[in-house]
N, C-alpha and C positions, 0 to 999 in steps of 0.2 A: 639710589639715584632716580630721579623722575625720568619719565619717557622723553621729554623735551631735552633734558640735560644729556641723556644718553645719546640722543640723535646728534646733538651738537658735538659731543665728544667723538662720535663716530665720524662725523664730517671733518673735524680737525685731523683725526688719524688717517683718514683716506687722503686728504689733501697732501699731508706729509709723505705718505707712501707713493702718491702719484708723482710728486716732485722729485722725490729721491730716485724713483725708477727712471724718470726722464733723465736726470743727471747721469746715471749710470749708463743709460743707453747712448747718451751724447759722448760718453768717453770712448765709444766705440764707432759711432756713426755720426754723419752730419745730420742737421735738423730735417732736411728734406728727405732723408732716408728712413726716418722714423715714423711709423703709423701710430694712430691713436689705439688700434688694436694691440700693438706691441706694448705700448705703455700700460694699457690696462692689465694685460697678461702679467707683465713684470711686477705691477703693483698689487696684483691679487684682487682687483675690483672689476666690475663690469664695464664694458665700453661705454654704455649710457652714462655711468657715473662720471667718467672723464669728460665726456661732451657736455654733460649738465654743469659741471663745475667750471669748465675752461672754454667751452664754445667751439673752438677749433684748435688745430695744431699750433698755429701761430699765437693764439691766445694762451695756450699752455707754455710755449716758449717764453712769451713776454712775462708770464707769471713767475716762471723759474728765474729769469734774470732779475726781476724786481726783488724776489725773495733773497737771492744771494747778494744783491746790491744793498739791500737794506741792512744785512748783517755787516757789510763793509762800511756802510755810512755810520752805523752805530759805533764801530771801532774808531772811525775818523773823528767823530764828535765827542764821545765819552771815554774812549779806550785809552790805554797807557801809550806813552811816546815810544818810538818816534812816530807810529802811525797816527796816534791821537795827540791832543794839544800838549804843549810843554817842550817840544823839541824845536830846533831851528828849521826854518822853512825848507831849506835844502834837504836835511835829513828826512823831513816829512814827505817831500816830493818823492825822493827815492824809494822810501818805504811804501808810499801809495802805488807808485808804478809796479813795484813787486806784487802788491796785493791785487791790483787790477789783472795783471798777467795770470796770477793764481786762479781768479774767477773765471777768466776766459779759457784757460787751459783745461779747467775741469769741465767746461761746457763748450767744447770745441765747435767753432763756427756759429755760436749763438749770437754774438755781437754782430757778425757779418750778416746773419739772417735778419736781425732786427733792423739793420741799416737798409737791407735790400727791401724789406717790407715797407719801410718809410718811404721809398722812392717808387714803388711799383704798386702797392696796394691801394693807395690814395692818390688824390690829386696833389701835386706839389705844393699848392698854396694851403692845403688842408693839413698836410703832415710833411713838412720839409725834412730833408736829411739832418740827422742829429736832434730831432725833436723829441725822441723817446726820454722819458724822465731820468732813467739810468744814465744815458749819455750826458744829459745836461748836468747832472750832479757831478759826474766824473770830470767833465770839461770844466766846470766852474771851479771845482776844487783845485785842479791842476793850475788854472789860470791864476787863482788867488795866491798859490804858493810861489809861482814863478814871479808874479808881480812884487810879492813881499821880498823876495831874495834879490831880484834885478829889476828895478822899476823901469829901466830903459829898454828892456826887451818888449816885443809885441807878444805878450803872454797869451792872448786870446788865440792867435794864429798858431803859436808853437803848441798849445794844448791840443788843438785840432790835428796838427802834424803827428804828435806823439800817439794820440788815440787812433789816428787814421791807419797807422801801421798795423793795428790789430785786425783790421778788416780786410786786409789784402789776401789773395789766394796763396801766395808763396808763404806768408806767415802762418796761415791755417795749416798748410801741409807741414811746415816745420813743427807746429804744435802736435800734429797727429804723429809724426815720426819720432820726435825727441822729447816731448813735453815742454814745460814753460821756462826751465832755467836758463837756457841759452838766450831766449828772447828777453827775459827779465834783465839779465846781465848786460845785454846790448842797449836796452832802452836806458838803464842806469848810466852806461858810458855816454850815450848820446845826451842825456839830460845834463849830466855833470859837465860835459864839454861846453854845452851852451851857456851854462852859468859861469864856468871858469873864463870863457872867452869874453863875456860881458863884464866880469869883474876886472879882467886885465885891461880891458879897453877904457874903463872909467877910473883906473888908478892915476893918482896925481903924478905928473912927470917932475920929480924933484930936480932942481938945478937947471931946468929948461924953461925958456919963455913959452907961453901958450901961443 
């Protein structure tokens, strides 16, 4: 292996180790409680390596979220149903909500931290809430599935409502105390109720005049 290829392999290995260490720390602490020094020590690399690759703690958190979200995006676009193509929109929606909760539960507080950064680290017109590409993809996918299943619903707003629950302090505390199963079940119940209510409202009234 040439020196250049060895350096690239080392860089890939270090990146993986840093992101894995960050995720493991996030299982125990909120993002603001984690230092770059802690991440470096857990990953077995120098602090300078972490700063060089990610720039800041928020840069590291963003990179981790994007990494995990890309894996979910691949499952959505090319994976097997019900998360991937080939299942009814309703089943795909419920499976996707389960998967999103799984990502957030493994990285407690990360989505909220990204949302907070979007509203405080930049001017609103430069980086409005929800502008992060991870949120944009999640919101767009949920919107599309709701629209496909129930075209009469305001899918765009409902997608914000479903995702907004993941950024609240009570929900973050619930994830810290109990993990994601209870939240996933509740989101599924909420989404199913919305779809069922819409379907009932649009059913033809047999034997009755409009």
